[in-house]
C-alpha positions in Angstrom: -47.8 296.3 -53.8 -50.2 293.9 -55.6 -52.6 295.7 -57.9 -55.6 294.5 -55.9 -54.2 296.2 -52.7 -53.8 299.6 -54.4 -56.6 302.0 -53.3 -57.4 305.6 -54.1 -59.9 307.7 -52.1 -63.2 308.4 -53.9 -62.7 312.1 -53.5 -59.4 312.1 -55.4 -59.8 314.8 -58.1 -58.4 312.3 -60.6 -61.5 310.1 -60.0 -63.9 313.0 -59.7 -62.7 315.4 -62.4 -60.0 313.5 -64.4 -57.8 316.2 -62.9 -54.3 314.9 -63.5 -51.6 314.0 -66.0 -49.7 310.9 -66.9 -46.8 309.4 -68.7 -45.9 306.0 -70.2 -42.3 305.1 -70.5 -41.2 302.1 -72.7 -38.6 299.9 -71.2 -36.4 297.6 -73.3 -34.4 294.8 -71.6 -35.1 296.5 -68.3 -33.7 299.9 -69.5 -36.2 302.9 -69.6 -36.0 304.6 -73.0 -35.5 308.4 -73.1 -36.6 308.7 -69.5 -35.4 312.4 -69.3 -37.6 313.3 -72.3 -40.6 311.6 -70.6 -39.9 313.3 -67.3 -39.6 316.7 -69.2 -42.9 316.1 -70.8 -44.4 315.2 -67.4 -43.1 318.5 -66.1 -44.6 320.4 -69.0 -48.0 318.8 -68.4 -47.9 319.4 -64.7 -47.0 323.1 -65.2 -49.7 323.5 -67.8 -52.4 322.3 -65.4 -50.9 323.9 -62.2 -50.1 320.7 -60.3 -47.0 320.6 -58.2 -44.4 318.1 -59.2 -44.1 315.9 -56.1 -40.6 314.5 -56.9 -37.3 315.6 -58.3 -36.1 313.8 -61.5 -33.7 311.8 -59.5 -36.6 310.6 -57.2 -38.7 309.7 -60.3 -35.8 307.7 -61.7 -35.4 305.8 -58.5 -39.1 304.9 -58.2 -39.2 303.8 -61.9 -36.0 301.7 -61.6 -37.5 300.0 -58.5 -40.7 299.2 -60.3 -38.9 297.9 -63.3 -36.7 295.7 -61.2 -39.7 294.0 -59.5 -41.2 292.7 -62.8 -40.5 289.3 -64.3 -40.7 290.7 -67.9 -37.9 292.7 -69.5 -39.8 294.8 -72.0 -42.3 297.0 -70.1 -44.6 299.9 -70.3 -44.3 301.9 -67.1 -47.4 304.0 -66.5 -47.5 306.7 -63.9 -49.9 309.5 -63.2 -50.1 312.5 -60.9 -53.5 313.9 -59.8 -54.2 317.1 -57.9 -55.1 315.1 -54.9 -58.0 314.6 -52.5 -60.4 317.4 -51.7 -64.0 318.3 -51.3 -65.7 318.3 -54.7 -65.3 321.8 -56.0 -64.2 322.8 -59.5 -61.7 325.4 -58.1 -58.3 324.2 -57.1 -58.0 323.2 -53.5 -55.4 325.1 -51.6 -53.6 322.4 -49.6 -54.2 319.1 -51.4 -51.3 316.8 -51.8 -50.8 315.2 -55.2 -51.7 311.5 -55.6 -49.2 309.4 -57.4 -49.9 306.0 -59.0 -47.5 303.8 -60.9 -47.7 300.4 -62.5 -45.9 298.4 -65.1 -47.2 296.0 -67.8 -45.6 294.0 -70.5 -44.7 296.0 -73.6 -45.6 294.0 -76.7 -44.7 295.3 -80.2 -46.9 294.6 -83.2 -46.6 291.1 -84.5 -44.4 290.6 -87.6 -47.4 289.4 -89.6 -49.2 292.7 -88.9 -46.2 294.7 -89.7 -45.8 292.8 -93.0 -49.5 293.1 -93.9 -50.2 296.6 -92.6 -53.2 297.7 -90.7 -56.6 299.3 -91.2 -57.7 302.6 -89.8 -60.8 304.8 -90.0 -61.2 308.6 -89.8 -63.2 310.9 -87.6 -63.6 314.6 -86.8 -61.2 315.7 -84.1 -63.8 316.9 -81.5 -61.5 316.9 -78.5 -60.5 320.0 -76.5 -57.9 322.5 -77.7 -55.0 321.5 -75.4 -54.1 318.1 -76.7 -50.4 318.8 -76.0 -51.1 318.2 -72.3 -50.9 314.5 -71.5 -54.0 314.6 -69.4 -55.8 311.6 -67.8 -59.1 313.2 -69.0 -59.1 310.9 -72.1 -62.8 310.4 -72.7 -62.5 312.1 -76.1 -59.7 309.8 -77.2 -61.5 306.8 -75.7 -64.6 307.5 -77.8 -62.6 308.1 -80.9 -60.6 304.9 -80.4 -63.7 302.9 -79.8 -64.9 303.9 -83.3 -62.0 302.1 -84.8 -62.2 299.2 -82.3 -65.8 298.6 -83.5 -64.6 298.6 -87.1 -61.8 296.1 -86.4 -59.2 298.8 -87.1 -56.1 299.7 -85.2 -56.6 303.5 -85.1 -58.8 306.5 -85.8 -57.1 309.2 -87.8 -58.4 312.7 -86.8 -59.1 315.8 -88.8 -59.9 319.2 -87.4 -61.2 321.8 -89.8 -60.2 319.6 -92.7 -56.6 319.2 -91.5 -54.8 316.2 -90.1 -53.9 316.4 -86.4 -53.1 313.0 -85.0 -54.8 309.7 -84.2 -56.7 308.6 -81.1 -53.6 307.2 -79.5 -50.8 307.8 -82.0 -49.0 310.3 -84.1 -49.4 310.2 -87.9 -47.0 310.5 -90.8 -47.9 310.3 -94.5 -45.6 309.8 -97.5 -46.0 311.4 -100.9 -43.5 311.0 -103.7 -40.9 309.8 -101.2 -41.3 312.8 -98.8 -42.3 312.0 -95.2 -44.8 314.5 -94.0 -46.4 315.3 -90.7 -48.3 318.1 -89.1 -46.1 320.4 -87.0 -46.3 320.2 -83.2 -49.0 322.6 -81.9 -51.4 322.6 -79.0 -53.7 320.3 -81.0 -51.1 317.5 -81.0 -49.5 315.5 -78.2 -45.7 315.5 -78.9 -44.7 311.9 -79.1 -41.3 310.5 -78.1 -41.6 307.8 -80.8 -42.5 310.6 -83.2 -39.2 312.3 -82.3 -37.3 309.1 -82.9 -38.8 308.7 -86.4 -37.9 312.3 -87.2 -34.4 311.9 -86.0 -33.9 308.6 -88.0 -35.3 310.3 -91.1 -32.8 313.2 -90.8 -29.9 311.0 -89.9 -30.5 308.8 -93.0 -31.2 311.6 -95.5 -34.9 310.8 -95.9 -36.8 313.8 -97.1 -39.0 315.3 -94.3 -41.5 318.0 -94.2 -43.7 319.6 -91.5 -46.8 321.4 -92.6 -50.6 321.4 -92.5 -51.9 318.3 -94.3 -55.4 318.4 -95.7 -57.8 315.4 -95.5 -57.7 315.1 -99.3 -53.9 314.8 -99.2 -54.0 312.1 -96.6 -56.5 310.1 -98.6 -54.3 310.5 -101.7 -51.1 309.6 -99.8 -48.7 306.9 -101.1 -48.2 305.7 -97.5 -49.7 306.4 -94.0 -48.0 305.5 -90.8 -49.0 305.6 -87.1 -46.4 305.8 -84.4 -46.4 305.3 -80.6 -44.5 303.4 -77.9 -46.6 300.3 -78.4 -47.2 300.5 -82.1 -43.6 301.6 -82.9 -44.0 302.4 -86.6 -47.0 300.7 -88.3 -48.2 301.1 -91.8 -51.9 301.9 -92.4 -52.9 300.2 -95.7 -56.6 300.8 -95.6 -58.4 303.9 -94.5 -62.2 303.9 -94.2 -62.3 300.7 -96.2 -60.4 302.1 -99.1 -56.8 301.0 -99.9 -53.9 303.4 -99.3 -52.1 303.4 -102.7 -51.8 299.7 -103.6 -52.9 298.5 -100.2 -49.5 297.3 -99.0 -46.8 298.8 -96.7 -44.7 301.1 -98.9 -41.0 301.2 -99.5 -40.3 304.3 -97.3 -42.2 302.6 -94.5 -40.1 299.4 -94.9 -36.9 301.5 -94.8 -38.0 303.3 -91.7 -39.2 300.1 -90.0 -35.7 298.6 -90.5 -34.0 301.7 -89.2 -36.3 301.7 -86.1 -35.7 298.1 -85.3 -31.9 298.5 -85.7 -32.1 301.5 -83.5 -34.1 299.6 -80.9 -31.6 296.8 -80.9 -28.4 298.9 -80.8 -29.6 301.8 -78.7 -32.8 301.2 -76.8 -31.8 297.8 -75.5 -28.3 298.9 -74.8 -29.3 301.8 -72.6 -27.0 304.2 -74.5 -27.8 307.9 -74.9 -27.8 308.0 -78.7 -26.6 311.1 -80.5 -28.5 311.3 -83.8 -28.2 314.5 -85.8 -30.9 317.0 -85.0 
């Protein structure tokens, strides 16, 4: 239906409590990318918060395909969320509420070539969100406030540190490079596991790029040779200034340039072709 015709009851727990989870699936040339992985992450999020999955995977695929087919643009970001449903306002779970499902699609626009070539600015902040960042919850006020800090600073992202260690960014995963080694924090409950993050890891392994997962201190991030942020919309983007200071020489580094080429080649040959790629694990 047209967006202006879509309505949600005011007592929906998504509206009252932010009680729900969501997914965003990138679509290239009308082909959803890694839909099974996105649906698996949705299932994990629903199970973590105790919301019944209203559809089978096959039903989800059908609804998403129908939504994609109705759009005039071929590259899309399909957003869908599931809330616990409508009930009297009470913190405890209602017994018989039916989940509310909302879906929409918007154009998916990659970073402009000029931005990729020049790199981007970011700022940093203390990661003061809750402790279950691995759940893709619609309760995003912590991320919103942290992202607003960078928006007000004309930066693309806010890199987050908890107890002196890198976690992620307000709406991205983070990689750093030191002496040619790509490094990132391991997946824990403090980090949302990203599908684009997985692609970068797989491309690094398939192309013999050194890769390391470990805790990374704030001092190590600030002394890194390169910093990248990754997400469905940002793809792989180099951060060349952090809190106003240049990262290394203030330009996208050679490892980033290699990964960016690998990612674009992968997008052209695999994402747009709708093939199930088989990169080495």
